[in-house]
C-alpha positions as a Markdown table, in Angstrom:
| # | Residue | x | y | z |
|---|---|---|---|---|
| 1 | Unk | 133.1 | 124.2 | 140.6 |
| 2 | Unk | 133.9 | 125.7 | 143.7 |
| 3 | Unk | 136.7 | 127.8 | 144.1 |
| 4 | Unk | 138.0 | 131.5 | 145.7 |
| 5 | Unk | 135.8 | 134.4 | 144.9 |
| 6 | Unk | 136.8 | 136.2 | 141.7 |
| 7 | Unk | 137.1 | 139.5 | 144.0 |
| 8 | Unk | 140.0 | 137.2 | 145.7 |
| 9 | Unk | 143.2 | 139.1 | 146.4 |
| 10 | Unk | 145.1 | 137.2 | 149.1 |
| 11 | Unk | 143.2 | 137.3 | 151.6 |
| 12 | Unk | 141.2 | 134.5 | 152.8 |
| 13 | Unk | 137.9 | 135.6 | 154.7 |
| 14 | Unk | 136.7 | 133.8 | 157.8 |
| 15 | Unk | 133.9 | 131.0 | 157.2 |
| 16 | Unk | 131.4 | 132.9 | 159.0 |
| 17 | Unk | 132.0 | 136.2 | 156.9 |
| 18 | Unk | 131.5 | 134.2 | 154.0 |
| 19 | Unk | 128.0 | 132.8 | 155.6 |
| 20 | Unk | 126.5 | 136.2 | 156.6 |
| 21 | Unk | 127.6 | 138.0 | 153.6 |
| 22 | Unk | 126.6 | 135.4 | 151.7 |
| 23 | Unk | 123.0 | 134.4 | 153.1 |
| 24 | Unk | 120.5 | 132.6 | 150.9 |
| 25 | Unk | 121.8 | 134.3 | 147.5 |
| 26 | Unk | 122.6 | 130.8 | 146.3 |
| 27 | Unk | 119.1 | 129.8 | 146.5 |
| 28 | Unk | 118.3 | 132.8 | 144.6 |
| 29 | Unk | 120.8 | 132.8 | 142.0 |
| 30 | Unk | 119.5 | 129.0 | 140.9 |
| 31 | Unk | 116.5 | 130.6 | 139.5 |
| 32 | Unk | 118.2 | 133.5 | 138.1 |
| 33 | Unk | 121.3 | 131.6 | 136.5 |
| 34 | Unk | 119.5 | 131.1 | 132.8 |
| 35 | Unk | 119.1 | 134.9 | 132.8 |
| 36 | Unk | 122.1 | 135.9 | 134.0 |
| 37 | Unk | 123.6 | 133.6 | 131.3 |
| 38 | Unk | 121.3 | 135.5 | 128.5 |
| 39 | Unk | 122.2 | 139.0 | 129.5 |
| 40 | Unk | 125.8 | 138.2 | 129.6 |
| 41 | Unk | 125.7 | 136.5 | 125.8 |
| 42 | Unk | 124.2 | 139.7 | 125.4 |
| 43 | Unk | 126.9 | 141.4 | 126.6 |
| 44 | Unk | 129.3 | 139.4 | 124.7 |
| 45 | Unk | 128.2 | 141.0 | 121.7 |
| 46 | Unk | 128.0 | 144.4 | 123.0 |
| 47 | Unk | 131.9 | 144.0 | 123.8 |
| 48 | Unk | 132.5 | 142.9 | 120.4 |
| 49 | Unk | 130.7 | 146.1 | 118.8 |
| 50 | Unk | 133.1 | 147.9 | 121.5 |
| 51 | Unk | 136.1 | 146.2 | 120.3 |
| 52 | Unk | 137.3 | 143.9 | 123.3 |
| 53 | Unk | 135.8 | 140.6 | 121.6 |
| 54 | Unk | 136.4 | 139.7 | 118.4 |
| 55 | Unk | 133.4 | 137.6 | 116.6 |
| 56 | Unk | 134.9 | 134.2 | 116.4 |
| 57 | Unk | 135.5 | 134.3 | 120.0 |
| 58 | Unk | 131.8 | 135.7 | 120.5 |
| 59 | Unk | 130.9 | 132.6 | 118.7 |
| 60 | Unk | 133.5 | 130.2 | 121.1 |
| 61 | Unk | 131.4 | 131.7 | 124.1 |
| 62 | Unk | 127.7 | 131.3 | 122.6 |
| 63 | Unk | 128.7 | 127.5 | 122.3 |
| 64 | Unk | 129.9 | 127.3 | 125.4 |
| 65 | Unk | 126.6 | 129.1 | 127.2 |
| 66 | Unk | 124.6 | 126.2 | 125.0 |
| 67 | Unk | 126.6 | 123.6 | 127.1 |
| 68 | Unk | 126.1 | 125.9 | 130.0 |
| 69 | Unk | 122.3 | 125.6 | 129.4 |
| 70 | Unk | 122.4 | 122.0 | 128.5 |
| 71 | Unk | 124.6 | 121.5 | 132.0 |
| 72 | Unk | 121.8 | 123.8 | 133.8 |
| 73 | Unk | 118.7 | 121.7 | 132.7 |
| 74 | Unk | 120.7 | 118.1 | 133.1 |
| 75 | Unk | 120.9 | 119.3 | 136.9 |
| 76 | Unk | 124.2 | 119.9 | 136.7 |
| 77 | Unk | 125.3 | 123.0 | 138.0 |
| 78 | Unk | 125.3 | 123.6 | 141.3 |
| 79 | Unk | 125.8 | 127.4 | 143.7 |
| 80 | Unk | 127.8 | 127.0 | 146.7 |
| 81 | Unk | 128.0 | 129.2 | 149.8 |
| 82 | Unk | 132.0 | 129.9 | 148.7 |
| 83 | Unk | 130.8 | 130.1 | 144.7 |
| 84 | Unk | 128.7 | 133.1 | 146.4 |
| 85 | Unk | 126.3 | 133.7 | 143.6 |
| 86 | Unk | 125.6 | 132.4 | 139.9 |
| 87 | Unk | 127.9 | 135.2 | 138.4 |
| 88 | Unk | 130.9 | 133.5 | 139.3 |
| 89 | Unk | 129.5 | 129.8 | 138.9 |
| 90 | Unk | 128.6 | 131.8 | 135.1 |
| 91 | Unk | 132.4 | 132.5 | 134.6 |
| 92 | Unk | 134.1 | 129.8 | 135.9 |
| 93 | Unk | 132.6 | 127.6 | 133.2 |
| 94 | Unk | 133.0 | 129.6 | 130.6 |
| 95 | Unk | 136.7 | 130.3 | 131.7 |
| 96 | Unk | 136.9 | 126.3 | 131.8 |
| 97 | Unk | 135.3 | 125.8 | 128.3 |
| 98 | Unk | 137.1 | 128.7 | 126.7 |
| 99 | Unk | 139.8 | 129.9 | 128.2 |
| 100 | Unk | 140.9 | 133.3 | 128.4 |
| 101 | Unk | 137.9 | 134.3 | 126.3 |
| 102 | Unk | 135.9 | 133.2 | 129.3 |
| 103 | Unk | 138.0 | 135.5 | 131.3 |
| 104 | Unk | 137.0 | 138.4 | 129.5 |
| 105 | Unk | 133.5 | 138.2 | 129.9 |
| 106 | Unk | 133.2 | 140.5 | 132.7 |
| 107 | Unk | 135.0 | 143.5 | 130.9 |
| 108 | Unk | 133.0 | 146.4 | 131.2 |
| 109 | Unk | 130.3 | 145.3 | 134.1 |
| 110 | Unk | 130.0 | 144.8 | 137.5 |
| 111 | Unk | 128.3 | 142.1 | 139.5 |
| 112 | Unk | 126.1 | 145.6 | 140.7 |
| 113 | Unk | 124.7 | 145.9 | 136.9 |
| 114 | Unk | 124.8 | 142.1 | 136.7 |
| 115 | Unk | 122.4 | 141.3 | 139.1 |
| 116 | Unk | 119.8 | 143.9 | 138.3 |
| 117 | Unk | 120.1 | 142.8 | 134.3 |
| 118 | Unk | 119.1 | 139.0 | 135.7 |
| 119 | Unk | 116.8 | 140.2 | 138.5 |
| 120 | Unk | 114.8 | 142.4 | 135.7 |
| 121 | Unk | 114.8 | 139.9 | 133.5 |
| 122 | Unk | 113.4 | 137.3 | 135.9 |
| 123 | Unk | 110.7 | 139.4 | 136.9 |
| 124 | Unk | 109.9 | 140.2 | 133.3 |
| 125 | Unk | 109.1 | 136.7 | 132.4 |
| 126 | Unk | 107.4 | 135.9 | 135.8 |
| 127 | Unk | 105.0 | 139.1 | 135.8 |
| 128 | Unk | 103.8 | 137.9 | 132.4 |
| 129 | Unk | 103.5 | 134.6 | 134.2 |
| 130 | Unk | 101.6 | 136.2 | 137.3 |
| 131 | Unk | 99.5 | 138.2 | 134.5 |
| 132 | Unk | 98.4 | 135.5 | 133.2 |
| 133 | Unk | 97.1 | 133.8 | 136.1 |
| 134 | Unk | 95.3 | 137.0 | 136.7 |
| 135 | Unk | 93.7 | 137.1 | 133.5 |
| 136 | Unk | 92.1 | 133.4 | 134.2 |
| 137 | Unk | 91.2 | 134.3 | 137.4 |
| 138 | Unk | 89.1 | 137.3 | 136.2 |
| 139 | Unk | 87.6 | 135.0 | 133.3 |
| 140 | Unk | 86.7 | 132.4 | 135.9 |
| 141 | Unk | 84.9 | 135.2 | 138.1 |
| 142 | Unk | 83.1 | 136.4 | 134.7 |
| 143 | Unk | 81.6 | 132.8 | 133.9 |
| 144 | Unk | 80.6 | 132.2 | 137.4 |
| 145 | Unk | 78.8 | 135.4 | 136.7 |
| 146 | Unk | 77.3 | 134.8 | 133.8 |
| 147 | Unk | 76.2 | 131.5 | 135.1 |
| 148 | Unk | 74.9 | 132.9 | 138.7 |
| 149 | Unk | 72.5 | 135.6 | 137.2 |
| 150 | Unk | 69.4 | 134.9 | 139.3 |
| 151 | Unk | 71.2 | 133.4 | 142.2 |
| 152 | Unk | 70.0 | 135.2 | 145.3 |
| 153 | Unk | 72.8 | 136.1 | 147.0 |
| 154 | Unk | 71.9 | 138.5 | 150.6 |
| 155 | Unk | 74.2 | 141.4 | 151.2 |
| 156 | Unk | 75.9 | 143.0 | 154.2 |
| 157 | Unk | 76.8 | 145.7 | 155.8 |
| 158 | Unk | 78.4 | 145.7 | 159.3 |
| 159 | Unk | 77.8 | 141.9 | 158.9 |
| 160 | Unk | 74.3 | 142.4 | 159.1 |
| 161 | Unk | 71.8 | 141.4 | 156.2 |
| 162 | Unk | 71.2 | 144.7 | 154.3 |
| 163 | Unk | 70.1 | 144.7 | 151.0 |
| 164 | Unk | 69.9 | 142.0 | 147.7 |
| 165 | Unk | 72.3 | 140.9 | 146.0 |
| 166 | Unk | 73.1 | 137.8 | 143.5 |
| 167 | Unk | 75.9 | 135.2 | 142.9 |
| 168 | Unk | 76.7 | 137.2 | 139.8 |
| 169 | Unk | 77.4 | 140.3 | 141.6 |
| 170 | Unk | 79.5 | 138.9 | 144.4 |
| 171 | Unk | 81.5 | 137.7 | 141.4 |
| 172 | Unk | 81.3 | 140.1 | 139.2 |
| 173 | Unk | 82.6 | 142.4 | 141.6 |
| 174 | Unk | 86.0 | 140.8 | 142.5 |
| 175 | Unk | 86.4 | 140.3 | 139.0 |
| 176 | Unk | 86.4 | 143.9 | 138.2 |
| 177 | Unk | 88.8 | 144.6 | 141.1 |
| 178 | Unk | 91.2 | 142.5 | 140.0 |
| 179 | Unk | 91.1 | 144.3 | 136.6 |
| 180 | Unk | 92.6 | 146.9 | 138.7 |
| 181 | Unk | 95.3 | 144.9 | 139.9 |
| 182 | Unk | 96.0 | 143.1 | 137.1 |
| 183 | Unk | 96.7 | 146.9 | 135.7 |
| 184 | Unk | 99.1 | 147.6 | 138.2 |
| 185 | Unk | 101.2 | 144.1 | 137.6 |
| 186 | Unk | 101.6 | 145.7 | 133.7 |
| 187 | Unk | 102.6 | 148.6 | 135.1 |
| 188 | Unk | 105.1 | 147.5 | 137.5 |
| 189 | Unk | 106.3 | 145.1 | 134.5 |
| 190 | Unk | 107.2 | 148.2 | 132.4 |
| 191 | Unk | 108.4 | 150.1 | 135.1 |
| 192 | Unk | 111.0 | 147.2 | 135.6 |
| 193 | Unk | 111.7 | 146.7 | 132.0 |
| 194 | Unk | 114.6 | 149.2 | 131.5 |
| 195 | Unk | 118.7 | 147.9 | 131.0 |
| 196 | Unk | 121.2 | 148.9 | 133.7 |
| 197 | Unk | 123.7 | 147.1 | 131.9 |
| 198 | Unk | 126.9 | 149.5 | 131.3 |
| 199 | Unk | 126.2 | 151.0 | 134.6 |
| 200 | Unk | 129.2 | 148.9 | 136.5 |
| 201 | Unk | 129.6 | 149.3 | 140.0 |
| 202 | Unk | 126.9 | 152.2 | 139.2 |
| 203 | Unk | 129.5 | 154.9 | 137.9 |
| 204 | Unk | 129.9 | 153.8 | 134.3 |
| 205 | Unk | 133.0 | 152.3 | 132.8 |
| 206 | Unk | 136.2 | 154.4 | 131.8 |
| 207 | Unk | 137.9 | 153.9 | 128.4 |
| 208 | Unk | 135.4 | 151.4 | 126.6 |
| 209 | Unk | 132.5 | 152.9 | 124.9 |
| 210 | Unk | 130.0 | 150.3 | 125.3 |
| 211 | Unk | 126.7 | 149.7 | 123.0 |
| 212 | Unk | 124.4 | 150.2 | 125.8 |
| 213 | Unk | 121.2 | 150.6 | 123.9 |
| 214 | Unk | 121.8 | 147.9 | 121.4 |
| 215 | Unk | 122.5 | 145.6 | 124.4 |
| 216 | Unk | 119.5 | 146.5 | 125.8 |
| 217 | Unk | 117.6 | 146.1 | 122.3 |
| 218 | Unk | 119.3 | 142.4 | 122.6 |
| 219 | Unk | 117.4 | 141.7 | 125.6 |
| 220 | Unk | 114.1 | 143.3 | 124.9 |
| 221 | Unk | 114.6 | 145.9 | 127.7 |
| 222 | Unk | 112.0 | 149.2 | 127.0 |
| 223 | Unk | 114.3 | 151.6 | 127.7 |
| 224 | Unk | 117.8 | 152.5 | 128.9 |
| 225 | Unk | 118.6 | 153.6 | 132.4 |
| 226 | Unk | 121.3 | 156.3 | 130.5 |
| 227 | Unk | 122.7 | 158.1 | 133.8 |
| 228 | Unk | 124.8 | 155.2 | 135.3 |
| 229 | Unk | 123.8 | 156.4 | 138.8 |
| 230 | Unk | 120.1 | 155.8 | 138.4 |
| 231 | Unk | 120.8 | 152.2 | 138.3 |
| 232 | Unk | 121.5 | 151.6 | 142.2 |
| 233 | Unk | 119.6 | 154.5 | 143.5 |
| 234 | Unk | 115.9 | 152.6 | 141.6 |
| 235 | Unk | 117.1 | 149.2 | 143.4 |
| 236 | Unk | 114.2 | 148.3 | 146.1 |
| 237 | Unk | 112.3 | 151.2 | 144.6 |
| 238 | Unk | 111.4 | 149.0 | 141.2 |
| 239 | Unk | 111.3 | 145.9 | 143.3 |
| 240 | Unk | 109.1 | 147.6 | 145.7 |
| 241 | Unk | 106.6 | 148.8 | 143.2 |
| 242 | Unk | 105.9 | 145.2 | 142.1 |
| 243 | Unk | 105.3 | 144.1 | 145.5 |
| 244 | Unk | 102.7 | 146.5 | 146.0 |
| 245 | Unk | 101.3 | 145.8 | 142.5 |
| 246 | Unk | 101.4 | 141.9 | 143.9 |
| 247 | Unk | 100.2 | 143.3 | 147.4 |
| 248 | Unk | 96.8 | 145.2 | 145.9 |
| 249 | Unk | 96.1 | 141.3 | 144.1 |
| 250 | Unk | 96.1 | 139.5 | 147.3 |
| 251 | Unk | 94.2 | 142.2 | 149.4 |
| 252 | Unk | 91.3 | 141.6 | 146.5 |
| 253 | Unk | 91.8 | 137.7 | 147.4 |
| 254 | Unk | 92.2 | 138.3 | 150.7 |
| 255 | Unk | 88.4 | 139.5 | 151.0 |
| 256 | Unk | 87.1 | 136.9 | 148.6 |
| 257 | Unk | 89.0 | 134.0 | 150.8 |
| 258 | Unk | 87.3 | 135.5 | 154.2 |
| 259 | Unk | 83.7 | 135.8 | 152.3 |
| 260 | Unk | 84.3 | 131.5 | 151.5 |
| 261 | Unk | 85.5 | 131.0 | 154.9 |
| 262 | Unk | 82.2 | 132.9 | 156.0 |
| 263 | Unk | 79.7 | 131.3 | 153.4 |
| 264 | Unk | 80.8 | 127.7 | 154.2 |
| 265 | Unk | 80.7 | 127.8 | 158.0 |
| 266 | Unk | 77.2 | 125.8 | 158.8 |
| 267 | Unk | 76.0 | 128.6 | 160.1 |
| 268 | Unk | 75.7 | 130.5 | 156.4 |
| 269 | Unk | 76.0 | 127.3 | 154.6 |
| 270 | Unk | 75.7 | 129.3 | 151.2 |
| 271 | Unk | 78.4 | 127.4 | 149.3 |
| 272 | Unk | 79.9 | 123.9 | 149.9 |
| 273 | Unk | 83.3 | 122.8 | 149.4 |
| 274 | Unk | 84.6 | 119.9 | 147.1 |
| 275 | Unk | 86.4 | 117.4 | 149.7 |
| 276 | Unk | 89.4 | 117.9 | 148.3 |
| 277 | Unk | 89.9 | 121.1 | 148.9 |
| 278 | Unk | 89.1 | 120.4 | 152.9 |
| 279 | Unk | 91.1 | 119.3 | 155.7 |
| 280 | Unk | 90.6 | 117.1 | 158.5 |
| 281 | Unk | 91.1 | 117.7 | 162.2 |
| 282 | Unk | 93.0 | 115.2 | 164.3 |
| 283 | Unk | 90.9 | 115.5 | 166.9 |
| 284 | Unk | 87.2 | 115.9 | 165.6 |
| 285 | Unk | 86.5 | 113.5 | 163.0 |
| 286 | Unk | 83.3 | 115.4 | 161.3 |
| 287 | Unk | 85.9 | 118.9 | 160.8 |
| 288 | Unk | 86.1 | 119.6 | 156.6 |
| 289 | Unk | 88.1 | 122.9 | 157.4 |
| 290 | Unk | 88.4 | 125.5 | 154.5 |
| 291 | Unk | 92.4 | 125.5 | 155.1 |
| 292 | Unk | 93.4 | 126.6 | 151.2 |
| 293 | Unk | 90.4 | 129.5 | 151.7 |
| 294 | Unk | 92.2 | 130.5 | 155.1 |
| 295 | Unk | 95.5 | 130.2 | 153.7 |
| 296 | Unk | 94.8 | 132.5 | 150.9 |
| 297 | Unk | 93.1 | 135.0 | 153.0 |
| 298 | Unk | 96.7 | 134.9 | 155.5 |
| 299 | Unk | 99.1 | 135.1 | 152.6 |
| 300 | Unk | 98.5 | 139.3 | 151.9 |
| 301 | Unk | 100.3 | 139.5 | 155.2 |
| 302 | Unk | 102.8 | 137.5 | 153.9 |
| 303 | Unk | 103.3 | 139.9 | 151.3 |
| 304 | Unk | 103.1 | 142.8 | 153.2 |
| 305 | Unk | 106.0 | 141.2 | 155.3 |
| 306 | Unk | 108.1 | 141.2 | 152.1 |
| 307 | Unk | 106.7 | 144.8 | 151.3 |
| 308 | Unk | 108.0 | 146.2 | 154.6 |
| 309 | Unk | 111.5 | 144.5 | 153.5 |
| 310 | Unk | 111.7 | 146.9 | 150.5 |
| 311 | Unk | 110.2 | 149.9 | 151.7 |
| 312 | Unk | 112.8 | 149.9 | 154.9 |
| 313 | Unk | 116.0 | 148.7 | 153.4 |
| 314 | Unk | 116.8 | 151.2 | 151.0 |
| 315 | Unk | 116.1 | 154.1 | 153.6 |
| 316 | Unk | 118.1 | 156.4 | 154.8 |
| 317 | Unk | 121.2 | 154.9 | 152.5 |
| 318 | Unk | 123.5 | 157.6 | 150.8 |
| 319 | Unk | 123.6 | 157.1 | 147.0 |
| 320 | Unk | 125.4 | 154.6 | 145.7 |
| 321 | Unk | 125.6 | 151.2 | 146.0 |
| 322 | Unk | 125.2 | 149.3 | 149.3 |
| 323 | Unk | 125.8 | 145.4 | 150.5 |
| 324 | Unk | 121.8 | 146.0 | 151.8 |
| 325 | Unk | 120.6 | 145.9 | 148.8 |
| 326 | Unk | 121.4 | 142.5 | 148.2 |
| 327 | Unk | 118.6 | 141.9 | 150.7 |
| 328 | Unk | 116.3 | 143.2 | 148.3 |
| 329 | Unk | 116.7 | 140.4 | 145.9 |
| 330 | Unk | 115.4 | 137.8 | 147.6 |
| 331 | Unk | 112.4 | 139.9 | 149.1 |
| 332 | Unk | 111.0 | 141.0 | 145.6 |
| 333 | Unk | 111.5 | 137.0 | 144.3 |
| 334 | Unk | 109.9 | 134.8 | 147.4 |
| 335 | Unk | 107.2 | 137.8 | 146.5 |
| 336 | Unk | 106.7 | 136.6 | 142.9 |
| 337 | Unk | 106.7 | 133.0 | 144.1 |
| 338 | Unk | 104.3 | 133.5 | 147.1 |
| 339 | Unk | 101.9 | 135.1 | 144.2 |
| 340 | Unk | 102.1 | 132.7 | 141.8 |
| 341 | Unk | 100.9 | 130.4 | 144.8 |
| 342 | Unk | 98.2 | 132.1 | 145.4 |
| 343 | Unk | 96.9 | 132.4 | 142.3 |
| 344 | Unk | 96.7 | 128.8 | 141.5 |
| 345 | Unk | 95.1 | 128.0 | 144.8 |
| 346 | Unk | 92.5 | 130.7 | 144.2 |
| 347 | Unk | 91.5 | 129.4 | 141.2 |
| 348 | Unk | 91.2 | 126.0 | 142.3 |
| 349 | Unk | 89.1 | 127.4 | 145.4 |
| 350 | Unk | 86.6 | 129.0 | 143.1 |
| 351 | Unk | 86.2 | 125.4 | 140.5 |
| 352 | Unk | 85.9 | 123.1 | 143.5 |
| 353 | Unk | 83.1 | 125.7 | 145.0 |
| 354 | Unk | 79.4 | 125.2 | 144.6 |
| 355 | Unk | 76.2 | 127.6 | 145.6 |
| 356 | Unk | 73.8 | 126.0 | 147.8 |
| 357 | Unk | 70.7 | 126.9 | 146.0 |
| 358 | Unk | 67.7 | 126.1 | 149.1 |
| 359 | Unk | 70.3 | 127.7 | 151.6 |
| 360 | Unk | 70.9 | 130.9 | 149.8 |
| 361 | Unk | 67.0 | 131.3 | 148.6 |
| 362 | Unk | 66.2 | 130.6 | 152.7 |
| 363 | Unk | 68.3 | 133.4 | 153.3 |
| 364 | Unk | 66.0 | 136.3 | 151.0 |
| 365 | Unk | 64.5 | 137.9 | 154.1 |
| 366 | Unk | 61.9 | 140.7 | 153.6 |
| 367 | Unk | 63.8 | 142.6 | 155.9 |
| 368 | Unk | 66.2 | 143.2 | 152.9 |
| 369 | Unk | 64.1 | 145.0 | 151.0 |
| 370 | Unk | 63.4 | 148.1 | 153.4 |
| 371 | Unk | 65.1 | 150.3 | 151.1 |
| 372 | Unk | 63.4 | 149.0 | 147.9 |
| 373 | Unk | 59.9 | 149.8 | 149.4 |
| 374 | Unk | 60.3 | 153.3 | 150.6 |
| 375 | Unk | 62.2 | 154.2 | 146.7 |
| 376 | Unk | 59.2 | 152.5 | 145.3 |
| 377 | Unk | 57.0 | 155.7 | 146.9 |
| 378 | Unk | 59.8 | 157.5 | 146.1 |
| 379 | Unk | 59.3 | 157.0 | 142.6 |
| 380 | Unk | 55.5 | 157.8 | 143.1 |
| 381 | Unk | 56.3 | 161.5 | 144.2 |
| 382 | Unk | 57.1 | 160.8 | 147.8 |
| 383 | Unk | 60.1 | 162.6 | 149.6 |
| 384 | Unk | 62.5 | 160.1 | 150.4 |
| 385 | Unk | 62.6 | 160.7 | 154.0 |
| 386 | Unk | 59.0 | 160.5 | 154.7 |
| 387 | Unk | 59.1 | 157.3 | 151.8 |
| 388 | Unk | 61.8 | 156.3 | 154.6 |
| 389 | Unk | 59.7 | 156.5 | 157.5 |
| 390 | Unk | 56.6 | 154.7 | 156.0 |
| 391 | Unk | 58.4 | 152.0 | 155.2 |
| 392 | Unk | 60.2 | 151.4 | 158.7 |
| 393 | Unk | 56.6 | 151.6 | 159.9 |
| 394 | Unk | 55.2 | 149.5 | 157.1 |
| 395 | Unk | 57.2 | 145.6 | 157.0 |
| 396 | Unk | 54.1 | 144.2 | 155.1 |
| 397 | Unk | 55.2 | 146.4 | 152.5 |
| 398 | Unk | 59.3 | 144.8 | 152.3 |
| 399 | Unk | 57.2 | 141.4 | 151.8 |
| 400 | Unk | 55.8 | 142.7 | 148.3 |
| 401 | Unk | 59.1 | 143.8 | 147.1 |
| 402 | Unk | 60.8 | 140.7 | 148.3 |
| 403 | Unk | 58.4 | 138.7 | 145.8 |
| 404 | Unk | 59.2 | 141.1 | 143.2 |
| 405 | Unk | 62.4 | 139.6 | 140.9 |
| 406 | Unk | 65.4 | 141.5 | 141.1 |
| 407 | Unk | 65.6 | 142.7 | 137.7 |
| 408 | Unk | 61.9 | 144.2 | 138.4 |
| 409 | Unk | 63.3 | 146.9 | 140.7 |
| 410 | Unk | 66.8 | 147.3 | 139.6 |
| 411 | Unk | 67.3 | 148.7 | 136.0 |
| 412 | Unk | 70.7 | 150.3 | 136.1 |
| 413 | Unk | 73.6 | 147.9 | 134.7 |
| 414 | Unk | 75.6 | 146.5 | 137.2 |
| 415 | Unk | 73.4 | 145.9 | 140.1 |
| 416 | Unk | 71.7 | 143.4 | 141.3 |
| 417 | Unk | 69.4 | 141.3 | 138.6 |
| 418 | Unk | 71.3 | 143.7 | 136.1 |
| 419 | Unk | 74.5 | 141.9 | 136.1 |
| 420 | Unk | 77.0 | 142.3 | 132.4 |
| 421 | Unk | 80.5 | 140.5 | 132.1 |
| 422 | Unk | 80.6 | 142.7 | 128.6 |
| 423 | Unk | 82.6 | 145.6 | 130.1 |
| 424 | Unk | 84.8 | 143.7 | 132.4 |
| 425 | Unk | 85.8 | 141.3 | 129.3 |
| 426 | Unk | 86.1 | 144.1 | 127.2 |
| 427 | Unk | 88.3 | 145.9 | 129.8 |
| 428 | Unk | 90.3 | 142.5 | 130.3 |
| 429 | Unk | 91.1 | 142.5 | 126.4 |
| 430 | Unk | 92.4 | 145.9 | 126.3 |
| 431 | Unk | 94.6 | 145.7 | 129.6 |
| 432 | Unk | 96.2 | 142.2 | 128.3 |
| 433 | Unk | 97.1 | 143.8 | 124.6 |
| 434 | Unk | 98.9 | 146.8 | 126.2 |
């Protein structure tokens, strides 16, 4: 299906120019093609309202789009460097199927608003999937908290044992922070759910009164970017918001994975990973390496790289479209695919993780209960600073506190021995209903 570019006007570009300007677009555009086709069909419906196409021509285009979808599903569609993008491939396919009617499909649009529409549809679809994955991860952590209410876990500050904690508190803490991260993903989805179609190359379409709102409604966009110049001004910004949301979730998982790497070491021995979730050494026969947790920990930094791309490329650009903005597409799409892999890996990691009760109980050091010893005297009326010094000088009181059930010492919800996942599940349900 390769041919000259649709913009060809008589001068051939050198092969290196084509390679350099097209870059890795064919790879990304294979993913965008179904979404570009959906946007193109909606645009065609708008052209009927605008008087450019007839109902019969729309029917013929609709049938051709169905054939295109079947060919794509069957692996019969390819995008080459010479094709440049999915927009060219779609237009050529339609022209082959319905002749001059296919040549009308690009009326009233530019590849500038076309790619933005396809990308936003792709992002909306994939952010829905990501939100569902984060939801399942939160529920998994909440379930872990429910079944480990009384399992002791030492709490650390400065990497030194500090105060008592529980596995339930550990899991519920991550679940609650991930709700905030999920909220950011849904906010980003709302931000990008705006139709750019009808903005053309960034300055509108002369002579043709396009039904922009009608087309936006067909595609399920929540709103329309009314002032056409706003479309190109928002490129990179909306993508940056998406990756910022993903980066926040990856940062939470980064710390979760760091805990797992630490807790699974022989020095700690608090958790054990299923053998299927570890790899071995090429030289040391005894090794079981927590590679999944380590790579999950590192993924935040990969996303940070794409974030920096999106932060930097639009900076200092004058208004209007510039070819620099082409590079924002791959950055945001790559980030989304990376995050999908990260969430799958994290959920699998937690599924194959078991807490080592014996080692955790051995870590119930009386030192961890020094604060409790001080505060038990404060309740009796002693000023805290005096109670603090008294507790420091009488380690025997730490031992007494260590014998108590945590639920006796901690009465506030959300503290060791008093963890409830009810509010987590309630807030999660509310956010997912938006």
